[in-house]
C-alpha positions in Angstrom: -3.8 15.7 -22.3 -5.2 18.6 -20.2 -8.8 17.3 -20.5 -7.6 13.8 -19.6 -5.8 15.0 -16.5 -8.9 17.1 -15.4 -11.2 14.2 -15.9 -9.0 11.8 -13.9 -8.5 14.4 -11.2 -12.3 15.0 -10.9 -12.9 11.3 -10.6 -10.2 11.1 -7.9 -11.9 13.9 -5.9 -15.3 12.4 -6.2 -13.9 9.0 -5.1 -12.2 10.7 -2.1 -15.5 12.3 -1.1 -17.3 9.0 -1.3 -14.4 7.4 0.7 -14.8 10.0 3.4 -18.5 9.1 3.7 -17.7 5.4 3.9 -14.9 5.8 6.5 -17.0 8.1 8.7 -20.0 5.7 8.5 -17.7 2.6 9.1 -16.0 4.0 12.2 -19.2 5.5 13.6 -20.9 2.2 13.2 -18.3 0.4 15.4 -19.7 -1.0 18.7 -18.7 0.7 21.9 -19.0 4.2 23.3 -15.8 6.3 23.1 -16.7 8.3 26.1 -17.2 5.2 28.2 -13.8 3.9 27.0 -12.1 7.1 28.1 -13.9 7.5 31.4 -14.2 3.8 32.3 -17.0 1.7 33.7 -17.3 3.9 36.8 -18.3 7.0 34.9 -21.5 8.7 35.9 -24.2 9.5 33.4 -23.5 13.3 33.9 -19.8 12.7 33.1 -20.7 10.7 30.0 -23.1 13.3 28.8 -20.5 16.1 29.4 -17.9 14.2 27.4 -20.3 13.4 24.6 -21.0 17.2 24.3 -17.2 17.9 24.4 -16.5 15.4 21.7 -19.6 16.4 19.6 -21.0 12.9 19.9 -24.4 14.3 21.0 -25.0 16.0 17.7 -26.9 14.4 14.7 -24.6 12.2 12.5 -24.8 14.6 9.4 -23.6 17.5 11.6 -20.8 15.3 13.0 -19.7 14.4 9.5 -19.8 18.0 8.3 -17.7 19.1 11.3 -15.3 16.3 10.7 -14.9 17.2 7.0 -14.5 20.9 7.9 -11.7 20.1 10.3 -10.1 17.9 7.7 -10.1 20.8 5.2 -8.3 22.9 7.7 -5.7 20.2 8.4 -7.2 19.2 11.8 -7.5 15.4 12.1 -8.7 15.6 15.6 -7.2 14.6 19.0 -6.5 11.2 20.3 -9.0 9.9 22.8 -6.3 8.1 24.7 -3.3 10.4 25.0 -4.8 13.7 24.1 -2.2 14.3 21.3 -3.1 15.7 17.9 -3.7 12.9 15.4 -1.7 14.9 12.8 1.4 14.4 15.0 0.9 10.6 14.9 0.5 10.7 11.1 3.7 12.9 10.7 5.7 10.4 12.8 4.4 7.2 11.2 3.7 8.0 7.6 7.4 8.6 6.5 8.3 5.3 8.0 5.6 3.5 6.1 6.7 5.3 2.9 10.3 4.1 3.5 9.0 0.5 3.9 6.9 0.8 0.8 9.8 2.1 -1.2 11.9 -0.9 -0.2 9.1 -3.2 -0.9 8.8 -1.7 -4.4 12.5 -2.4 -5.0 11.9 -6.0 -3.9 9.0 -6.3 -6.4 11.1 -5.0 -9.3 14.1 -7.2 -8.4 12.0 -10.3 -8.4 9.1 -9.7 -10.8 10.9 -8.2 -13.8 13.7 -10.8 -14.4 11.5 -13.8 -13.5 8.6 -12.6 -15.6 10.8 -11.9 -18.6 12.6 -15.2 -18.2 9.4 -17.2 -17.9 7.9 -15.5 -21.0 11.0 -16.1 -23.2 11.7 -19.6 -22.0 8.2 -20.9 -21.8 9.0 -24.6 -21.9 12.1 -24.7 -19.7 12.1 -26.4 -16.3 13.2 -23.2 -14.6 10.2 -21.3 -16.1 7.8 -23.9 -14.8 9.6 -23.8 -11.4 9.2 -20.0 -11.3 5.5 -20.3 -12.1 5.0 -22.8 -9.3 6.9 -20.6 -6.9 4.8 -17.5 -7.7 1.7 -19.6 -7.1 3.0 -20.6 -3.6 4.1 -17.1 -2.8 0.6 -15.8 -3.6 -1.0 -18.3 -1.4 1.3 -17.7 1.6 -0.2 -15.4 4.3 1.8 -12.2 5.0 2.1 -12.8 8.7 3.3 -16.4 8.2 6.0 -15.2 5.7 7.1 -12.5 8.2 7.3 -14.8 11.1 9.2 -17.4 9.0 11.8 -14.8 7.7 12.2 -13.2 11.1 12.8 -16.6 12.8 15.1 -17.9 10.1 17.3 -14.9 9.3 16.8 -12.9 12.5 16.8 -15.5 15.3 18.5 -18.6 13.9 21.1 -17.3 11.5 21.3 -13.8 13.0 22.1 -12.2 9.7 19.5 -9.4 10.1 17.5 -7.8 12.9 14.4 -9.9 13.7 12.4 -6.8 14.6 12.6 -3.1 15.2 13.4 0.0 13.1 16.5 2.2 13.1 16.1 5.7 11.6 18.2 6.6 8.7 19.7 9.6 10.5 21.0 7.3 13.4 22.8 4.8 11.2 22.3 4.3 7.4 23.6 0.8 7.4 21.4 -0.3 10.4 18.5 1.5 8.8 18.9 -0.6 5.7 19.3 -3.9 7.7 16.2 -3.1 9.7 14.0 -2.8 6.6 15.2 -5.7 4.5 13.1 -8.5 6.1 9.9 -6.3 6.4 10.3 -5.2 2.8 10.8 -8.8 1.5 7.7 -9.8 3.5 5.6 -7.0 2.1 6.9 -7.3 -1.5 6.9 -11.1 -2.1 3.1 -11.4 -2.8 3.0 -8.3 -5.0 6.2 -9.5 -6.8 4.5 -12.8 -7.7 1.4 -11.0 -9.0 3.5 -8.7 -11.1 5.7 -11.5 -12.4 2.6 -13.4 -13.7 1.3 -10.2 -15.4 4.7 -9.4 -16.9 4.9 -13.0 -18.2 1.4 -12.9 -19.7 1.7 -9.4 -21.2 5.2 -10.1 -22.7 4.1 -13.4 -24.2 1.2 -11.6 -25.9 3.6 -8.9 -27.3 6.3 -11.4 -28.4 3.8 -13.2 -30.7 3.0 -10.0 -32.6 4.1 -9.3 -36.2 6.5 -6.3 -35.4 8.5 -8.5 -33.0 8.8 -11.2 -35.7 9.9 -8.4 -38.1 12.6 -7.3 -35.6 13.9 -10.8 -35.3 13.9 -11.2 -39.1 16.0 -8.1 -39.4 18.7 -9.9 -37.3 18.2 -8.2 -33.9 19.5 -10.1 -31.0 17.0 -11.7 -28.6 18.0 -9.4 -25.7 17.4 -6.3 -27.9 14.1 -7.6 -29.1 12.8 -8.3 -25.6 14.2 -5.4 -23.6 14.1 -2.6 -26.2 11.0 -3.4 -28.3 8.7 -5.9 -26.7 8.9 -4.9 -23.0 8.3 -1.3 -23.7 4.9 -2.1 -25.3 4.1 -4.6 -22.7 4.6 -2.1 -19.9 1.2 -0.3 -20.4 -1.0 -3.0 -18.7 1.8 -3.9 -16.3 1.9 -0.3 -14.9 -1.9 -0.3 -14.5 -1.7 -3.5 -12.5 1.2 -2.2 -10.4 -0.8 0.9 -9.5 -3.6 -1.3 -8.2 -1.2 -3.7 -6.4 0.6 -0.7 -4.7 -2.5 -0.4 -2.6 -1.5 -3.7 -1.0 1.5 -2.0 0.5 -0.8 0.2 2.6 -3.0 -2.6 3.7 -0.3 -5.2 4.1 1.8 -2.8 6.1 -0.6 -3.3 9.1 0.4 -6.9 9.4 4.1 -6.5 8.4 4.7 -3.6 10.8 3.0 -5.5 13.6 5.2 -8.6 13.0 8.4 -6.6 12.8 7.6 -3.9 15.4 8.0 -1.1 12.8 6.5 2.2 14.1 4.7 3.1 10.9 1.0 3.7 9.9 0.2 0.0 10.2 1.3 -0.3 13.8 -0.4 3.0 14.7 -3.6 1.8 13.2 -3.3 -1.6 15.0 -2.8 0.1 18.4 -5.7 2.5 17.7 -8.1 -0.3 16.9 -7.2 -2.2 20.0 -8.0 0.8 22.3 -10.8 2.1 20.0 -9.1 5.5 19.4 -11.6 6.4 16.7 -10.1 9.7 15.5 -6.7 8.0 14.8 -8.4 5.0 13.1 -10.5 7.4 10.9 -7.4 9.5 10.0 -5.1 6.6 9.1 -7.8 4.8 7.1 -8.6 8.0 5.2 -4.9 8.8 4.6 -4.4 5.3 3.3 -7.3 5.7 0.9 -6.1 9.1 -0.3 -2.6 7.7 -0.8 -4.1 4.8 -2.9 -6.1 7.3 -5.0 -3.0 9.4 -5.6 -1.0 6.4 -6.7 -3.8 5.4 -9.1 -4.1 9.0 -10.4 -0.3 9.0 -11.2 -0.7 5.6 -12.8 -3.5 6.9 -15.0 -1.3 9.8 -16.0 1.6 7.5 -16.9 -0.9 5.2 -18.8 -2.0 8.2 -20.8 1.6 9.2 -21.6 2.5 5.7 -22.7 -0.7 5.1 -24.7 -2.2 8.3 -26.3 -5.3 6.4 -27.3 -6.7 6.3 -23.7 -6.8 10.1 -23.5 -9.6 10.1 -26.1 -11.7 7.3 -24.7 
């Protein structure tokens, strides 16, 4: 198990290094001069040159990259071009909020995907199973922003059951905090729930057709025990892998969801930074999102190795 963990950890570190190269090149290749954005159109060439030197933009690109990585290793994510505040402060404020939203979205995924996937696999020819399959297809096709606007309008504006937008911290009011996250979490989780439900259905159908399941039934075990105690446990291995990949959607999808519901998380911060071309904030948030995704996949690989010992020796 130690060699397996070391191998996966090394792969994650190499991927993070390649991701840092990609992020730096991507942000550096964006059109527009940050110095000109900060100083405005009336800036003189001397002022632009001085600001380029202050920001390090007059140095060769490899030197800029090495300086950026060096600051990252010391926990320095740079300073915002716009407000002069450390980028790390923005991350500290926004990241916990996005984590809370992602945790709620994960709960939504489990509440929808697990029962509907199990039901569709155990009642393959029923009308409800076919209805669920059709629903998951529609949910996958629906754009996140459209689902968010629809839910906000229906449950927030028309019925007034839940806040249509905004975020209440847990420390201010636990009940209002929960109410403020329900609609964004449902918006963020619906698409992933449909993907997971389809995978649970397919994986479970494959396991339910195997000999040991027939043997369990022949021994007189009840259907509930066969499915939940024996079949689902073995079907979880590919499901966990897919969930680790889909969890990355929470990071990317949060940009749209947080913008629709005015949630002050990483997605909203990234959206505002892109609009004003605050490159250091964009670089930092994209890199943090990639590292979070790699960490989730690393933990998924470890879980995969624990559930199926064969993968440790591949």
